[in-house]
C-alpha positions in Angstrom: 0.0 0.0 0.0 1.0 3.6 -0.6 -0.2 6.2 1.9 -0.2 9.9 1.1 -1.5 13.2 2.5 -4.0 14.8 0.2 -5.7 18.0 1.4 -7.6 17.4 4.6 -7.5 13.6 4.0 -5.1 10.7 4.1 -5.4 8.4 1.0 -4.4 4.8 0.7 -3.6 3.4 -2.8 -2.9 -0.1 -4.0 0.6 -0.3 -5.4 -0.4 -3.2 -7.6 -3.6 -1.7 -9.2 -3.0 2.1 -8.6 -6.6 2.4 -7.4 -7.7 4.4 -4.3 -8.6 1.9 -1.6 -9.4 4.2 1.3 -9.9 7.9 2.0 -9.4 8.7 5.7 -11.0 12.0 6.8 -11.4 13.6 10.2 -8.8 16.4 10.2 -10.4 19.9 9.9 -7.5 21.4 8.0 -4.6 20.5 5.7 -2.7 17.3 6.6 1.0 18.2 6.9 2.7 14.9 7.8 2.1 11.1 7.9 4.3 8.5 9.5 3.9 4.8 10.1 3.8 3.9 13.8 7.4 2.5 14.4 6.0 0.1 17.0 3.0 -1.1 15.0 3.3 -1.0 11.2 -0.5 -1.5 10.8 -1.0 2.0 12.4 -0.4 5.4 11.0 0.2 8.9 12.6 -1.0 12.0 10.8 -0.5 15.7 11.7 -2.5 18.6 10.5 -2.8 22.4 10.6 -5.8 21.9 12.8 -3.4 21.2 15.7 -4.1 17.5 16.2 -2.2 14.2 15.7 -4.4 11.2 14.8 -3.5 7.6 15.1 -5.2 5.4 12.5 -5.8 1.8 11.8 -5.3 2.4 8.1 -6.4 -1.1 7.0 -9.9 -0.3 8.3 -9.7 3.4 7.9 -10.6 3.9 11.6 -9.2 6.7 13.8 -8.0 5.1 17.1 -6.9 8.2 19.0 -6.8 12.0 18.5 -4.2 14.0 20.4 -4.8 17.7 20.5 -1.4 19.7 20.7 -3.1 23.1 20.4 -0.9 24.9 17.8 -0.5 24.4 14.1 1.6 21.4 13.2 3.7 21.8 10.0 5.7 18.5 9.9 5.7 15.1 11.7 8.5 12.6 12.5 8.1 9.3 14.4 11.2 7.3 15.7 11.5 3.7 16.7 13.9 4.8 19.6 11.3 7.0 21.3 8.5 4.9 22.8 5.7 7.3 23.5 6.5 10.5 21.7 6.7 12.0 18.2 8.4 15.1 16.8 6.5 18.0 15.2 7.3 21.4 13.8 5.2 24.2 15.4 5.3 28.1 15.1 7.2 29.8 17.9 4.8 31.7 20.0 5.2 35.5 20.0 7.4 35.5 16.9 6.3 35.6 13.3 7.6 33.2 10.7 9.9 31.4 13.1 9.4 27.7 13.9 10.6 25.1 16.4 11.1 21.3 16.3 9.5 19.9 19.5 8.9 16.5 21.0 5.3 15.7 22.0 4.5 13.1 24.6 1.5 11.0 23.5 -0.4 10.0 26.7 -1.5 6.4 27.0 -4.7 7.3 28.9 -8.0 5.7 28.0 -10.4 7.4 25.6 -10.3 8.5 22.0 -9.8 12.3 22.4 -6.8 13.2 24.5 -4.7 16.3 25.1 -1.0 16.2 24.4 0.3 19.2 26.4 3.7 17.8 27.4 5.9 19.5 24.7 9.6 20.0 24.9 11.7 22.0 22.4 14.5 20.1 20.6 15.7 22.7 18.0 14.9 26.4 17.6 14.7 28.5 14.4 14.0 25.6 12.0 12.3 25.8 8.6 8.6 24.9 8.3 9.1 22.5 5.4 9.3 18.8 6.3 12.3 18.2 4.0 14.5 20.6 5.9 14.8 18.2 9.0 16.1 14.6 9.1 16.8 12.1 11.9 20.0 10.0 11.6 21.5 6.7 12.7 18.4 5.2 14.4 17.5 8.5 16.1 20.9 9.2 17.6 20.9 12.8 16.2 18.7 15.3 14.3 19.9 17.6 11.6 18.2 20.8 10.4 19.0 23.2 7.6 17.8 26.8 7.0 19.2 29.3 4.5 23.0 28.6 4.6 23.1 27.1 8.1 23.2 23.4 9.2 22.6 22.5 12.8 23.0 18.9 14.3 21.7 18.0 17.7 23.0 14.8 19.4 20.3 13.5 21.9 22.5 11.4 24.2 25.3 14.0 24.6 22.8 16.9 24.4 25.3 18.6 22.1 24.4 21.1 19.3 26.8 21.8 16.5 26.3 24.5 13.9 27.9 24.8 10.5 27.6 27.7 8.1 28.4 28.1 4.4 29.2 31.3 2.5 26.0 33.3 1.9 27.5 35.1 -1.1 26.0 34.0 -4.4 28.8 33.6 -6.9 28.9 32.6 -10.6 30.0 29.1 -9.5 26.9 28.6 -7.3 24.4 29.4 -4.6 24.9 27.7 -1.3 21.3 28.0 0.0 20.1 24.7 1.5 17.0 23.2 -0.1 16.7 19.7 1.5 18.4 17.2 3.8 18.6 13.4 4.2 20.5 11.3 6.9 22.2 7.9 6.4 20.3 5.2 8.2 23.3 3.5 9.9 26.3 5.8 9.6 27.2 9.4 10.7 26.6 10.9 7.2 24.3 13.7 6.1 23.4 14.6 2.5 22.2 18.2 1.8 20.8 19.6 -1.5 21.4 23.2 -2.6 19.8 25.8 -4.8 22.6 25.6 -7.4 22.1 21.9 -8.0 25.0 20.7 -5.8 24.7 17.9 -3.2 27.1 18.0 -0.2 27.8 14.8 1.7 28.9 15.7 5.3 31.0 13.5 7.7 32.8 13.8 11.0 30.3 16.5 12.0 30.4 15.7 15.7 33.6 17.8 15.6 32.8 21.4 15.2 36.1 22.2 13.3 37.3 18.9 11.8 34.1 18.1 9.8 34.5 17.3 6.1 32.2 17.3 3.1 32.4 16.1 -0.5 30.4 17.6 -3.4 28.3 15.7 -6.0 27.1 17.7 -9.0 24.8 16.8 -11.8 21.6 18.9 -11.4 21.7 22.2 -13.3 19.0 23.7 -11.0 17.6 23.4 -7.4 17.9 19.9 -5.8 14.3 19.5 -4.6 14.6 16.3 -2.5 17.0 13.6 -1.4 16.5 10.1 0.1 18.9 7.3 1.1 18.2 3.7 0.3 17.3 1.5 3.3 20.8 0.1 3.6 22.4 3.5 2.9 24.4 2.2 0.0 22.9 4.6 -2.5 21.4 8.1 -2.5 18.5 9.3 -4.7 18.0 12.9 -5.8 15.5 14.8 -7.9 14.8 18.3 -9.2 13.3 20.4 -12.0 14.9 18.3 -14.8 12.3 15.5 -14.2 15.2 13.0 -13.8 15.7 10.7 -10.8 19.5 10.3 -10.1 20.9 7.3 -8.2 24.3 7.9 -6.7 26.2 4.8 -5.7 28.3 4.9 -2.5 27.8 8.7 -2.4 30.4 8.8 -5.3 30.4 11.3 -8.2 31.8 8.6 -10.5 29.0 6.0 -10.2 25.5 7.2 -10.9 22.4 5.9 -12.8 19.5 7.9 -14.2 15.7 7.5 -14.8 14.9 10.3 -17.2 11.7 11.8 -18.7 9.4 11.4 -15.6 7.2 14.2 -17.0 7.5 17.0 -14.5 9.8 18.3 -11.7 10.3 15.9 -8.8 9.1 17.5 -5.5 9.4 14.6 -3.0 11.1 11.1 -2.9 10.1 8.4 -0.5 11.5 4.9 0.0 9.5 1.7 0.9 10.3 0.2 4.3 11.7 -3.0 2.6 13.7 -1.1 0.0 12.1 -2.8 -3.0 10.3 0.3 -4.3 10.6 4.1 -4.2 8.1 6.7 -5.2 8.4 10.3 -6.5 5.8 13.0 -6.2 5.7 15.5 -9.0 4.6 19.1 -9.4 1.8 18.1 -11.8 0.1 16.1 -9.0 1.4 12.7 -10.0 3.0 9.9 -8.0 5.4 7.6 -9.9 6.3 4.2 -8.3 9.8 3.0 -9.3 11.4 -0.4 -8.8 14.7 -0.7 -6.9 16.6 -1.4 -10.2 15.4 2.1 -11.4 12.7 0.9 -13.7 9.4 2.8 -14.0 6.6 0.6 -12.5 3.3 2.5 -12.0 1.8 6.0 -12.1 -1.0 7.5 -10.0 -2.1 10.7 -11.7 -4.5 13.1 -10.0 -5.9 16.4 -11.4 -3.0 18.1 -13.2 -2.5 21.7 -12.1 -1.8 23.7 -15.2 -0.6 27.3 -15.2 -3.9 28.6 -16.4 -7.2 26.8 -17.1 -8.1 28.6 -20.3 -10.5 25.9 -21.6 -12.9 26.2 -18.7 -14.5 23.2 -17.0 -16.2 21.0 -19.6 -18.0 17.7 -19.0 -17.4 14.8 -21.5 -20.9 13.5 -22.2 -19.5 10.0 -22.9 -17.5 9.3 -19.7 -18.9 12.1 -17.4 -15.3 13.1 -16.9 -14.2 16.6 -16.2 -12.2 17.9 -19.2 -9.7 20.9 -18.9 -6.2 21.9 -19.7 -3.6 19.4 -18.5 0.0 19.2 -19.5 1.1 22.0 -21.9 -0.9 21.5 -25.2 -2.8 18.5 -23.8 -6.4 18.0 -22.7 -6.9 15.9 -19.5 -10.0 13.7 -18.9 -10.3 13.5 -15.1 -12.5 11.0 -13.4 -14.2 12.6 -10.4 -15.2 9.3 -8.7 -11.7 7.7 -8.6 -9.8 11.1 -8.4 -7.5 9.9 -11.2 -6.8 10.9 -14.8 -8.6 8.7 -17.4 -6.4 9.8 -20.3 -4.7 12.8 -21.8 -5.2 13.9 -25.4 -2.4 15.7 -27.2 -4.1 18.6 -29.0 -1.2 20.9 -30.1 1.0 17.9 -31.1 4.2 19.9 -30.8 7.2 19.5 -28.5 6.8 21.8 -25.5 10.0 23.5 -24.3 10.2 24.3 -20.6 11.7 27.8 -20.9 10.3 31.1 -19.6 9.6 33.8 -22.1 8.9 31.6 -25.1 5.6 32.1 -26.9 4.4 28.5 -27.4 1.1 27.3 -28.8 -1.5 26.5 -26.0 -5.0 25.1 -25.8 -7.5 27.8 -25.1 -11.0 26.6 -26.0 -12.9 23.2 -25.9 -16.5 22.1 -26.7 -18.2 18.8 -27.0 -21.3 17.9 -29.0 -24.3 16.6 -27.1 -23.5 12.9 -27.4 -19.7 13.4 -27.2 -19.2 12.2 -30.8 -17.4 15.5 -31.8 -14.9 17.6 -30.0 -13.8 21.1 -31.1 -10.6 22.7 -29.8 -8.9 26.0 -30.4 -5.1 26.5 -29.9 -3.4 29.8 -30.0 0.1 31.2 -30.0 0.2 34.8 -28.7 2.3 36.9 -31.0 2.4 40.7 -30.5 1.3 41.5 -34.0 -0.3 38.5 -35.5 -1.7 35.7 -33.2 -1.5 32.2 -34.6 -4.8 30.4 -34.4 -6.0 26.8 -35.2 -9.5 25.3 -34.9 -9.5 21.5 -34.8 -12.5 19.2 -35.0 -12.0 15.6 -33.6 -14.3 12.6 -34.2 -14.6 9.8 -31.6 -13.5 6.5 -33.1 -15.3 3.6 -31.5 -12.6 1.1 -32.6 -9.7 2.9 -31.1 -11.8 4.4 -28.2 -10.1 7.7 -28.8 -10.6 11.0 -30.7 -9.2 11.3 -34.2 -8.4 14.6 -35.9 -11.0 15.2 -38.7 -10.5 18.8 -39.8 -7.8 21.5 -39.1 -8.7 25.1 -39.9 -5.8 27.6 -39.9 -6.8 31.2 -38.9 -10.6 30.6 -38.4 -10.8 34.2 -37.2 -8.6 37.2 -37.8 -8.2 37.7 -34.0 -8.6 35.7 -30.8 -11.6 33.3 -30.5 -13.6 34.3 -27.4 -16.2 31.5 -27.2 -17.6 28.5 -29.1 -20.5 26.0 -28.7 -22.2 23.2 -30.6 -25.9 23.2 -31.3 -27.1 20.8 -28.5 -29.6 18.6 -30.4 -30.0 14.9 -31.0 -27.0 13.9 -33.1 -28.7 11.0 -34.9 -29.0 13.3 -37.9 -25.6 14.9 -38.5 -27.4 17.6 -40.6 -28.5 19.3 -37.4 -24.9 19.5 -36.0 -23.6 23.1 -36.1 -20.6 24.7 -34.4 -20.5 28.5 -33.7 -17.3 30.4 -32.9 -17.1 34.1 -31.8 -14.1 36.3 -32.2 -12.5 39.6 -31.4 -12.5 40.3 -35.1 -16.2 41.4 -34.6 -17.9 38.3 -36.2 -19.3 35.0 -35.3 -18.9 32.1 -37.7 -21.2 29.0 -38.2 -19.4 25.8 -39.2 -21.2 22.8 -40.7 -20.3 19.3 -41.9 -20.0 18.8 -45.7 -19.4 15.6 -47.6 -16.0 15.2 -49.2 -16.4 14.8 -52.9 -12.7 13.9 -53.4 -12.6 10.1 -54.0 -9.0 10.0 -52.5 -10.1 11.7 -49.3 -9.4 9.6 -46.2 -12.7 10.7 -44.5 -16.2 11.1 -45.7 -17.0 14.4 -44.0 -15.2 17.6 -43.1 -16.1 21.0 -41.7 -16.4 24.3 -43.4 -17.8 27.8 -42.7 -21.5 28.3 -43.7 -22.4 31.7 -42.3 -20.7 34.8 -40.9 -22.6 37.2 -38.7 -21.8 40.6 -37.2 -23.4 43.4 -35.3 -22.4 47.1 -35.7 -18.7 46.1 -35.8 -18.6 45.2 -32.1 -16.4 42.4 -30.7 -18.3 39.1 -30.3 -17.7 37.8 -26.8 -20.1 34.9 -25.8 -22.5 32.5 -27.6 -25.0 29.8 -26.6 -27.9 27.9 -28.2 -31.4 27.5 -26.7 -32.3 24.0 -25.5 -34.2 23.1 -28.7 -31.4 24.6 -30.8 -33.8 27.0 -32.6 -32.2 30.2 -31.3 -28.6 31.3 -31.0 -27.7 34.1 -28.6 -24.4 36.0 -29.3 -23.2 38.9 -27.1 -21.5 41.8 -28.8 -19.8 43.8 -26.0 -22.7 45.5 -24.2 -25.5 44.0 -26.4 -27.0 40.5 -26.6 -28.4 39.5 -30.0 -30.7 36.6 -30.7 -30.6 34.8 -34.1 -32.8 32.2 -35.8 -30.5 29.1 -36.3 -32.2 28.0 -39.5 -32.4 31.3 -41.5 -29.7 33.2 -39.5 -32.1 36.2 -39.3 -31.5 38.6 -36.4 -34.7 38.3 -34.2 -34.1 40.8 -31.4 -31.5 42.6 -29.3 -31.2 43.3 -25.6 -29.0 45.9 -24.0 -29.6 46.6 -20.3 -27.8 48.0 -18.3 -24.6 49.5 -19.7 -21.7 47.1 -19.1 -19.9 44.5 -21.1 -21.7 41.1 -21.1 -19.6 38.6 -19.2 -21.8 35.5 -19.4 -25.0 34.4 -21.1 -27.2 31.3 -21.0 -30.7 30.1 -21.9 -33.2 28.7 -19.4 -34.1 25.1 -19.7 -37.3 22.9 -19.5 -40.1 25.0 -18.1 -37.9 28.2 -18.1 -36.8 27.9 -21.8 -38.4 31.2 -22.7 -35.8 33.1 -20.6 -32.3 34.3 -21.4 -29.9 35.2 -18.6 -27.0 37.5 -18.9 -24.3 38.8 -16.4 -22.4 42.1 -17.1 -19.1 43.1 -15.7 -20.5 46.2 -14.0 -22.3 43.9 -11.5 -25.8 43.2 -13.0 -27.6 39.9 -13.5 -30.4 40.2 -16.0 -33.2 37.9 -17.1 -35.0 38.7 -20.4 -38.3 37.2 -21.6 -37.9 36.0 -25.2 -41.7 36.0 -25.8 -42.3 39.6 -24.8 -38.7 40.7 -25.7 -38.6 42.6 -22.4 -36.5 42.6 -19.2 -38.2 40.2 -16.7 -36.0 41.1 -13.7 -32.5 42.2 -12.8 -30.3 41.9 -9.7 -27.3 43.9 -8.6 -24.7 41.1 -8.3 -21.1 40.8 -9.4 -21.4 37.4 -11.1 -18.1 35.8 -12.3 -19.6 32.4 -13.2 -23.0 31.6 -14.6 -23.6 27.8 -15.0 -27.0 26.2 -16.0 -27.8 22.6 -14.9 -28.3 20.5 -18.0 -30.9 18.3 -16.3 -33.1 20.9 -14.5 -34.2 24.5 -14.6 -31.7 25.6 -12.0 -28.9 28.0 -12.7 -25.9 28.6 -10.4 -24.3 32.0 -10.2 -21.0 32.6 -8.3 -20.3 36.2 -7.2 -17.1 37.8 -5.9 -17.6 40.5 -3.3 -15.4 41.9 -0.6 -12.8 39.1 -1.1 -15.1 36.1 -0.8 -17.0 34.0 -3.2 -20.8 33.4 -2.7 -23.1 31.0 -4.5 -26.7 31.8 -5.6 -28.9 29.1 -7.2 -32.2 30.3 -8.9 -34.8 29.5 -11.5 -35.1 32.2 -14.2 -38.9 32.4 -13.7 -38.4 33.6 -10.1 -36.0 36.5 -9.1 -35.7 35.1 -5.6 -32.8 32.5 -5.2 -33.8 29.0 -3.9 -30.3 28.6 -2.3 -27.7 31.0 -1.1 -24.3 30.1 0.3 -22.4 33.2 1.3 -18.6 33.0 1.9 -18.4 29.7 0.0 -14.6 30.1 0.0 -12.0 32.8 0.4 -10.4 32.1 -3.0 -11.8 33.5 -6.2 -13.9 30.9 -8.0 -13.1 31.1 -11.7 -15.0 28.2 -13.2 -17.9 25.8 -12.4 -19.6 22.8 -14.0 -22.7 20.7 -13.3 -21.8 17.0 -13.7 -24.9 14.7 -14.2 -25.2 11.9 -11.6 -25.5 8.3 -12.8 -28.6 7.9 -10.6 -30.6 10.7 -8.9 -29.5 11.0 -5.3 -32.0 10.7 -2.4 -31.7 14.0 -0.5 -33.2 14.5 2.9 -32.6 18.2 3.2 -35.0 20.4 1.1 -32.4 23.1 0.5 -30.2 20.6 -1.5 -33.0 19.3 -3.8 -31.5 21.2 -6.7 -28.4 18.9 -6.4 -30.5 15.7 -6.9 -29.8 15.1 -10.6 -26.4 16.8 -10.9 -23.3 17.6 -8.8 -21.8 21.1 -8.9 -18.0 21.5 -9.0 -15.9 24.7 -8.7 -12.3 25.5 -9.7 -10.6 28.3 -7.7 -7.8 30.6 -8.9 -5.4 28.5 -6.8 -6.3 25.5 -8.9 -8.3 23.7 -6.2 -11.3 21.7 -7.3 -14.2 21.8 -4.8 -17.8 20.5 -4.7 -20.9 21.0 -2.7 -21.9 17.8 -0.8 -25.4 16.9 0.4 -24.0 14.3 2.9 -22.0 14.7 6.1 -18.3 13.8 6.1 -19.0 10.7 8.1 -21.6 9.4 5.6 -19.3 10.1 2.6 -16.3 8.3 4.1 -18.0 5.3 5.6 -16.6 2.5 3.5 -18.9 0.0 1.8 -17.8 -2.8 4.2 -19.2 -0.7 7.1 -22.6 -0.2 5.6 -25.4 -2.3 7.1 -26.7 -3.9 3.9 -25.2 -7.3 3.5 -25.0 -7.0 -0.3 -23.0 -3.8 -0.1 -20.3 -5.5 2.0 -19.7 -8.2 -0.7 -16.5 -7.7 -2.8 -17.3 -6.2 -6.2 -16.5 -9.2 -8.4 -18.1 -10.1 -11.7 -19.9 -12.9 -9.8 -21.2 -10.7 -7.1 -22.5 -8.2 -9.7 -24.3 -11.0 -11.5 -25.7 -12.3 -8.2 -26.9 -8.8 -7.3 -28.6 -8.4 -10.6 -30.3 -11.8 -10.2 -31.4 -10.9 -6.7 -32.8 -7.5 -7.9 -34.8 -9.3 -10.6 -36.2 -11.8 -8.1 -37.3 -9.1 -5.6 -38.9 -7.2 -8.5 -40.9 -10.4 -9.5 -41.9 -10.9 -5.9 -43.3 -7.4 -5.8 -45.1 -7.8 -9.2 -46.8 -11.0 -8.0 -47.9 -9.3 -4.8 -46.3 -11.9 -2.6 -44.7 -9.5 -0.2 -47.8 -9.4 2.0 -45.9 -8.4 5.2 -42.5 -7.1 4.0 -43.7 -4.4 1.7 -44.7 -2.0 4.4 -42.6 -2.8 7.4 -39.3 -4.1 6.1 -37.8 -0.7 5.9 -38.9 0.7 9.3 -38.8 -2.3 11.5 -35.9 -2.0 14.0 -36.5 -5.6 15.0 -36.0 -7.0 11.5 -32.9 -4.9 11.1 -31.5 -6.1 14.5 -32.1 -9.7 13.5 -30.6 -9.4 10.1 -27.6 -7.2 10.7 -26.4 -8.1 14.2 -23.7 -10.9 14.5 -25.3 -14.0 16.1 -22.9 -14.1 19.1 -24.0 -10.7 20.3 -27.8 -11.1 19.8 -30.0 -11.1 22.9 -32.0 -14.3 23.6 -34.7 -15.4 21.1 -37.5 -15.0 23.8 -36.6 -11.3 24.1 -36.6 -10.7 20.3 -39.7 -12.8 19.4 -42.5 -10.5 20.7 -40.8 -7.4 19.1 -40.5 -9.3 15.8 -44.1 -10.5 15.9 -45.4 -7.0 16.7 -43.4 -5.6 13.8 -45.3 -7.9 11.4 -48.7 -6.6 12.5 -50.2 -4.1 10.0 -52.2 -1.4 11.7 -55.8 -0.9 10.5 -56.0 2.3 8.5 -59.2 4.3 9.1 -60.6 5.2 5.6 -62.1 8.6 5.2 -65.8 8.9 4.2 -64.9 10.2 0.8 -62.7 7.1 0.0 -65.6 4.8 1.0 -68.0 6.7 -1.1 -65.7 6.4 -4.1 -65.5 2.7 -3.7 -69.3 2.4 -3.6 -69.6 4.4 -6.8 -66.9 2.3 -8.5 -68.6 -1.0 -7.6 -72.1 0.2 -8.5 -70.8 0.7 -12.1 -70.3 -3.0 -12.5 -73.2 -4.9 -13.9 -74.8 -8.1 -12.5 -73.6 -9.9 -15.7 -70.1 -10.1 -14.4 -71.0 -13.1 -12.2 -68.3 -15.4 -13.7 -65.7 -12.8 -13.1 -67.0 -12.2 -9.6 -66.7 -15.9 -8.8 -63.1 -15.8 -9.9 -62.5 -12.8 -7.7 -64.1 -14.3 -4.7 -62.2 -17.5 -5.2 -58.9 -15.5 -5.4 -59.9 -13.6 -2.2 -60.5 -16.8 -0.4 -57.1 -18.2 -1.5 -55.3 -15.0 -0.5 -54.8 -15.4 3.3 -54.6 -12.2 5.2 -51.6 -11.6 7.5 -54.0 -11.4 10.5 -55.2 -15.0 9.9 -51.6 -16.2 9.8 -51.1 -14.8 13.3 -54.2 -16.6 14.7 -56.9 -14.0 14.3 -59.8 -15.0 12.0 -62.3 -12.5 10.4 -65.8 -13.7 9.6 -66.6 -14.1 5.8 -69.9 -13.4 4.1 -71.8 -16.1 2.2 -72.5 -15.6 -1.5 -76.2 -14.8 -0.9 -75.2 -12.2 1.7 -72.8 -10.6 -0.7 -75.5 -10.4 -3.4 -77.9 -8.8 -0.9 -75.2 -6.3 0.1 -74.5 -5.5 -3.6 -78.3 -4.7 -4.2 -78.2 -2.4 -1.2 -75.1 -0.7 -2.6 -76.9 -0.1 -5.9 -79.9 1.7 -4.3 -80.1 5.4 -5.0 -79.7 7.4 -1.8 -79.3 10.7 -3.5 -82.7 12.0 -2.2 -81.1 12.2 1.3 -78.9 15.0 0.1 -82.0 17.3 0.1 -82.0 17.1 3.9 
């Protein structure tokens, strides 16, 4: 297993399959350190900025104990030599940006929540980063680096030695320390530096007779170092995306694992020395064999410099699609928190060098079924921007997108927006792509058949119509739900066009201010058009009356309609906080408001359709039943609104009460589950569930019997009366109206249906009531009595109503 800190959680991955096995949540802030318990390798310590240390049974994902230290914890270290204490880095009280390494005694008292107030300072003025401190030779000493200073503290001798390098930056190098690692069995320390050098220190228990040797391969900052478990080799990584293996700390013998994709931030060794893993700046973990061969890769959401494409949902996989590696489009699975695949759009070698103008992906759009993908790439030149519009077709055979059409310079200036006509794609004739540009026009692109017999594909795309409005820049575009109307915003004006004839139908401009976002209402609200302007107004126009329906003073940055309901989410930015408003266009009053959603600026949002509608208890979250809402902040953090509590979300399937849910998900169990579902459906159809249908869900007795292990159940004599009572169905008092309705319905039947009646009465006699099963009998009427009763029912009593 591979354990890693991820936001407020600790995640456990399988090394063999790369899948997420467990997500352990409970910390209220960022997790800053994780360490296996040296005295029990089935347990894990984690520290957090919330000021607590948690001890986990990570195999079951259960927190065993929580120790409250009381101040922010920035790094965590656990040693085999110290029985009941761990080491943490905390801020020094009363001083800003200064930190201390302290020892925290973990009390062995009973209970889950304990206070760990016994804190003793080990080192003063250390760096906050966990890679600036290391423990050496089975906990004999601790070494810390900061700026150009190295300090080593020996625990037994209580001796502190300080060493300093020259702080002057010269052409030959920069001595600033960037990371540290200690040899597991010898007195040897390796330090990384800002100029790419690695220094190996020895004899440092003498203040003056210490020595160091220098290893140099990296051309830039050494980002992390790690010794192998025996200490025979040293691993280093940096911005070159190359893992370097130094044998015997010698400059002569070294091996390389190049092309790891992005700069290496952290290196970690497995406890048995068979594997090591590297963490990269693009949010990826690479697992590497001890012989320096690439083994596995766990890729999360790639943090790119700027998400220009927006958040787009792939209709086929329900994956979130956005900028990934430079020039690539990443398809990110929200359920597994892993990348599905990456599509190379620009198809050019990216050079990692500041100041170069390189082609980048700026716009993405999918057709309704995900059959077509449109992308825009752009290279920003001062005088003449280089633009390309590409259309990709999804190939079922290769299960990937293939390039169909490449259009050079589709617009004279930057493309500001694009969208497909969102209609049923069974007929390709209805498929249209619209692009808007700063060159003051919008263009309509359609599919045409290739007449050239030597053409490799049957269709390609070409421009069908060019529209403009008073020489204003075209900024946004969107189609109505039925595809009949196209709305295009031209700076401060919104224009509405007929998508068949391309006639201009109407224009809206209120109030003054450049239009930032536009969208049509859906379903029952399809007659409305919503627009947000950059001077802080949200407007709703009625397309039937061509008038402003309502407007609100709101600085909306993001306007996102839910594709499966009438709801529209608007995210505003006011006084340095983001707030969420959810509304239906036919009502100016929001149905949900979440002020201070987060401190960061939310730049993008997307509704992702759920596989199955969620059962939601709280009425305020009903709008999230069909879709889930995701946000991306300007710090590249992906967030979502959840309708469930943290505890409900993190309870693993094995802990759920239902027996089926705790079965392993194998092809056989899936088949068995399907068979069971079919069986239960048949039972319901045949009306055989005479008792279970009402009471199965709410009977605590049944739940207790079915879901409690046999060895802890109370005696049968105690459970029996509760169980029997739970089977009794209470008599429901029918209202007078219901009885009257029944009389009318029966009076409509004619006397001729005697054969049918005989069948019905026979069926009624066969169908034993639950009360009879429990020993209570109800008297039955004879056939003559039933006929008499039927005659009385047919009598006309309407004359009574006069009284």
